[in-house]
C-alpha positions as CSV (number, residue, x, y, z in Angstrom):
1,M,-18.9,-199.1,12.8
2,T,-17.6,-198.4,9.3
3,A,-16.0,-195.0,8.8
4,T,-17.8,-192.6,6.5
5,D,-16.5,-189.6,4.7
6,G,-16.4,-186.4,6.7
7,P,-14.9,-182.9,6.3
8,L,-11.6,-184.1,7.9
9,E,-11.4,-187.4,6.0
10,G,-7.8,-188.4,5.4
11,R,-6.4,-186.1,8.0
12,V,-4.7,-186.9,11.3
13,A,-5.1,-185.0,14.6
14,F,-2.7,-185.1,17.6
15,I,-4.6,-184.3,20.9
16,T,-3.0,-183.9,24.3
17,G,-4.8,-184.5,27.6
18,A,-7.1,-186.9,25.8
19,A,-8.1,-189.3,28.6
20,R,-11.3,-187.4,29.6
21,G,-13.0,-184.0,29.6
22,Q,-12.2,-181.6,26.8
23,G,-9.5,-183.9,25.4
24,R,-11.8,-186.9,24.9
25,A,-14.5,-184.7,23.6
26,H,-12.2,-183.2,21.0
27,A,-10.8,-186.6,20.0
28,T,-14.2,-188.1,19.5
29,R,-15.6,-185.1,17.6
30,L,-12.7,-184.9,15.2
31,A,-12.9,-188.6,14.7
32,R,-16.6,-188.2,13.8
33,E,-15.5,-185.5,11.3
34,G,-13.2,-188.1,9.7
35,A,-9.8,-187.7,11.3
36,D,-7.6,-190.4,12.6
37,I,-6.3,-189.6,16.1
38,I,-3.1,-189.6,18.1
39,A,-4.2,-189.3,21.7
40,I,-1.9,-188.9,24.7
41,D,-2.4,-188.3,28.4
42,V,-0.1,-188.5,31.4
43,C,-2.4,-190.9,33.2
44,A,-0.6,-190.4,36.5
45,P,-0.2,-187.8,39.3
46,V,2.1,-184.9,38.4
47,S,2.5,-183.1,41.8
48,D,1.1,-183.0,45.3
49,S,0.0,-179.4,44.5
50,I,-2.6,-180.7,42.0
51,T,-5.3,-181.9,44.4
52,Y,-7.9,-183.3,42.0
53,P,-7.3,-186.8,40.3
54,L,-5.9,-186.7,36.8
55,G,-7.0,-188.9,34.0
56,T,-6.3,-192.6,34.2
57,S,-5.2,-195.4,31.9
58,E,-8.7,-196.8,32.0
59,E,-10.1,-193.4,30.9
60,L,-7.6,-193.1,28.1
61,A,-8.7,-196.6,27.0
62,E,-12.3,-195.4,27.0
63,T,-11.2,-192.5,24.7
64,V,-9.8,-195.1,22.4
65,R,-13.0,-197.0,22.4
66,A,-15.0,-193.9,21.7
67,V,-12.8,-193.0,18.7
68,E,-12.9,-196.5,17.3
69,A,-16.7,-196.5,17.6
70,T,-16.7,-193.8,14.9
71,G,-14.8,-196.1,12.6
72,R,-11.6,-194.1,12.8
73,K,-8.1,-195.3,13.8
74,V,-6.3,-194.2,17.0
75,L,-2.9,-194.4,18.4
76,A,-3.0,-193.8,22.2
77,R,0.0,-193.5,24.6
78,E,0.7,-192.4,28.1
79,V,3.0,-189.4,27.7
80,D,3.8,-186.4,30.0
81,I,3.9,-183.3,27.9
82,R,6.9,-182.1,30.0
83,D,8.9,-184.9,28.3
84,L,10.0,-183.6,24.9
85,A,11.7,-186.8,23.8
86,A,8.5,-188.8,24.5
87,L,6.4,-186.3,22.6
88,Q,8.7,-186.5,19.6
89,Q,8.6,-190.3,19.7
90,V,4.8,-190.5,19.8
91,V,4.6,-188.0,16.9
92,A,7.1,-190.0,14.9
93,D,5.1,-193.2,15.6
94,G,1.9,-191.5,14.7
95,V,3.3,-190.3,11.4
96,E,4.7,-193.7,10.6
97,Q,1.3,-195.3,11.3
98,F,-1.0,-192.8,9.6
99,G,1.4,-191.2,7.1
100,R,0.9,-187.5,8.0
101,L,0.0,-185.0,10.7
102,D,-2.5,-182.2,10.0
103,I,-4.1,-181.0,13.2
104,L,-2.7,-180.3,16.7
105,V,-5.0,-179.7,19.6
106,A,-2.8,-178.7,22.6
107,N,-5.3,-179.3,25.3
108,A,-3.4,-180.7,28.3
109,G,-3.2,-178.5,31.4
110,V,-3.6,-178.3,35.1
111,L,-5.1,-175.8,37.6
112,S,-4.7,-175.1,41.3
113,W,-5.9,-172.4,43.6
114,G,-4.2,-169.8,45.8
115,R,-3.0,-166.3,46.1
116,L,0.3,-165.6,44.3
117,F,2.1,-164.4,47.4
118,E,1.2,-167.4,49.4
119,M,1.5,-170.4,47.0
120,S,4.5,-172.7,47.2
121,E,7.3,-172.8,44.6
122,E,6.1,-176.3,43.6
123,Q,2.6,-175.0,43.0
124,W,3.8,-172.2,40.7
125,N,6.3,-174.4,38.9
126,T,3.9,-177.2,38.2
127,V,1.3,-175.1,36.5
128,I,3.8,-173.1,34.5
129,D,5.8,-176.2,33.5
130,I,2.8,-178.2,32.3
131,N,0.6,-175.5,30.9
132,L,3.2,-173.2,29.2
133,N,6.4,-175.2,28.9
134,G,4.5,-178.4,28.1
135,T,2.5,-176.6,25.4
136,W,5.8,-175.3,23.8
137,K,7.2,-178.8,23.9
138,T,4.1,-180.1,22.2
139,I,4.5,-177.5,19.5
140,R,8.2,-178.3,19.2
141,A,7.4,-182.0,18.7
142,A,4.5,-181.6,16.3
143,V,5.2,-178.6,14.0
144,P,8.2,-180.1,12.2
145,A,6.2,-183.1,11.3
146,M,3.3,-180.9,10.0
147,I,5.8,-178.9,7.9
148,E,7.4,-182.1,6.6
149,A,4.0,-183.5,5.6
150,G,3.5,-180.5,3.4
151,N,-0.3,-180.4,3.7
152,G,-0.7,-177.2,5.7
153,G,-2.9,-177.7,8.7
154,S,-4.4,-176.2,11.8
155,I,-3.0,-175.8,15.3
156,I,-5.5,-175.1,18.1
157,L,-3.9,-174.1,21.5
158,V,-6.3,-174.4,24.4
159,S,-5.9,-171.3,26.5
160,S,-8.7,-170.0,28.8
161,S,-10.7,-166.9,29.5
162,A,-7.9,-166.4,32.1
163,G,-5.5,-166.1,29.2
164,L,-7.2,-162.8,28.2
165,K,-8.3,-161.4,31.5
166,A,-6.6,-162.5,34.7
167,T,-8.6,-163.6,37.7
168,P,-7.6,-163.6,41.4
169,G,-6.8,-166.9,43.2
170,N,-5.2,-168.5,40.2
171,G,-2.6,-166.0,39.0
172,H,-0.1,-168.7,38.0
173,Y,-2.7,-170.4,35.8
174,A,-3.6,-167.0,34.3
175,A,0.1,-166.4,33.6
176,S,0.5,-169.7,31.9
177,K,-2.6,-169.1,29.8
178,H,-1.6,-165.6,28.8
179,G,1.7,-167.2,27.7
180,I,-0.2,-169.6,25.4
181,T,-1.9,-166.6,23.8
182,S,1.5,-165.1,23.0
183,L,2.7,-168.5,21.7
184,T,-0.3,-168.6,19.4
185,N,0.3,-165.2,17.9
186,S,4.1,-165.7,17.4
187,L,3.7,-169.2,15.9
188,A,1.0,-168.1,13.5
189,L,3.5,-165.6,12.0
190,E,6.2,-168.3,11.9
191,V,4.3,-171.1,10.2
192,G,1.9,-169.2,7.9
193,E,4.3,-169.7,5.0
194,F,3.8,-173.4,5.3
195,G,0.0,-173.1,5.1
196,I,-0.4,-173.9,8.8
197,R,-2.9,-171.8,10.8
198,V,-2.6,-171.2,14.6
199,N,-5.4,-170.1,16.8
200,S,-6.1,-170.2,20.5
201,I,-9.5,-170.9,22.2
202,H,-10.5,-169.4,25.5
203,P,-13.1,-171.4,27.3
204,Y,-14.8,-170.2,30.4
205,S,-16.1,-172.5,33.2
206,I,-16.1,-176.0,31.6
207,D,-17.6,-178.8,33.7
208,T,-14.6,-181.0,34.1
209,P,-12.7,-182.3,37.3
210,M,-10.1,-179.6,36.8
211,V,-12.4,-176.8,37.9
212,E,-12.7,-178.2,41.5
213,K,-15.9,-176.5,42.4
214,E,-15.4,-177.1,46.1
215,A,-12.0,-175.5,46.0
216,M,-13.4,-172.5,44.2
217,M,-16.2,-172.1,46.8
218,E,-13.6,-172.4,49.6
219,L,-11.5,-169.6,48.0
220,F,-14.6,-167.4,47.6
221,G,-15.5,-168.0,51.3
222,K,-12.0,-166.8,52.4
223,F,-11.9,-163.9,50.0
224,P,-15.4,-162.8,49.1
225,S,-14.2,-160.0,46.8
226,F,-12.8,-162.5,44.4
227,I,-16.2,-163.8,43.3
228,H,-16.9,-160.5,41.5
229,S,-14.2,-161.4,38.9
230,F,-16.0,-164.7,38.1
231,K,-19.0,-163.6,36.1
232,P,-22.1,-165.7,35.4
233,F,-23.0,-166.6,31.8
234,P,-25.0,-163.6,30.3
235,Y,-27.3,-165.7,28.1
236,R,-28.8,-169.2,27.8
237,A,-27.6,-171.7,25.3
238,V,-30.6,-173.2,23.5
239,S,-30.5,-176.6,21.8
240,Q,-31.9,-177.2,18.3
241,Q,-34.9,-178.6,19.9
242,G,-35.5,-175.3,21.6
243,A,-34.9,-176.6,25.2
244,S,-32.9,-174.5,27.5
245,T,-29.5,-176.0,28.3
246,L,-28.4,-173.4,30.8
247,Q,-25.8,-174.8,33.2
248,D,-23.5,-173.5,35.8
249,F,-20.7,-174.6,33.5
250,M,-20.4,-175.3,29.8
251,T,-19.9,-178.8,28.5
252,A,-16.7,-180.1,26.9
253,E,-18.7,-180.9,23.8
254,E,-19.6,-177.3,23.3
255,V,-16.0,-176.4,23.1
256,S,-15.4,-179.3,20.6
257,D,-17.8,-177.6,18.2
258,V,-15.4,-174.7,18.0
259,V,-12.3,-177.0,17.8
260,A,-13.9,-178.9,14.9
261,W,-14.6,-175.7,13.1
262,L,-11.0,-174.4,13.5
263,A,-9.6,-177.8,12.5
264,G,-11.5,-177.8,9.2
265,D,-11.6,-175.8,6.0
266,G,-14.4,-173.6,7.1
267,S,-12.0,-171.5,9.0
268,L,-9.2,-171.2,6.4
269,T,-9.1,-167.4,6.7
270,I,-8.6,-167.5,10.5
271,S,-5.1,-167.5,12.0
272,G,-3.4,-165.7,14.9
273,S,-6.8,-165.2,16.5
274,Q,-8.1,-165.6,20.0
275,I,-11.6,-167.3,20.0
276,N,-13.7,-166.8,23.1
277,V,-15.8,-169.8,24.0
278,D,-17.7,-168.3,26.8
279,R,-21.3,-167.5,25.8
280,G,-20.3,-163.8,25.8
281,T,-19.0,-163.6,29.3
282,M,-15.8,-161.7,28.3
283,N,-17.9,-158.9,26.8
284,Y,-19.2,-157.5,30.1
């Protein structure tokens, strides 16, 4: 396919956790909007405490094919966001190849389930180290390159509804995602003078392997009171064709609609904001 001009034509986006799920959806959507893509994923197990399979090399390769099918260029690499030196290297390589960096989507993260006073130290440390420390390391690697490019830009940090309102059974995840909310607000103040905007998005119940529906149901079976903190969607999403698209979980592509808006010029007045992507769930 030959690339056609889009609202992000000439820009470059760096996306973490890009092998599948939200990361692949964001990479493909931004490519369709005209951006070239730097895509990374760990593509390996990170801890015995994370019980669902993570993205694979084959899945990252599929993301590459999806981006290339839009006519855009992509640099993909297997990188652990806990490795600052590796992050800095892939950013440097991406800037060398594409000439600039304009957009960061810090999407990579993990989730596990358990009560705070019962989980292991490894379970706590893994979630905090990847979700919070890894997001900071991603920022540390990318922001200097964005400033050096001198084109302004947009940073989208993927938090969660749990980053605004904690839920039982995943307190370590909520702590990490609340931390991302604070990173967003502080960073927005620090980089505004360079024309860089920073916002966090807060999805609720996205249909990806990370959710582990069976583990959730097991937790609710053990602790029935917890289910009251996990609300159903209050309204139905309707497609342009008028067909109901109500699902138990939202799709990654629905989140990508918001990511694309925040990445582009249509949201130039938005920075330091928390954007709920939840069909109104946080309002009741």
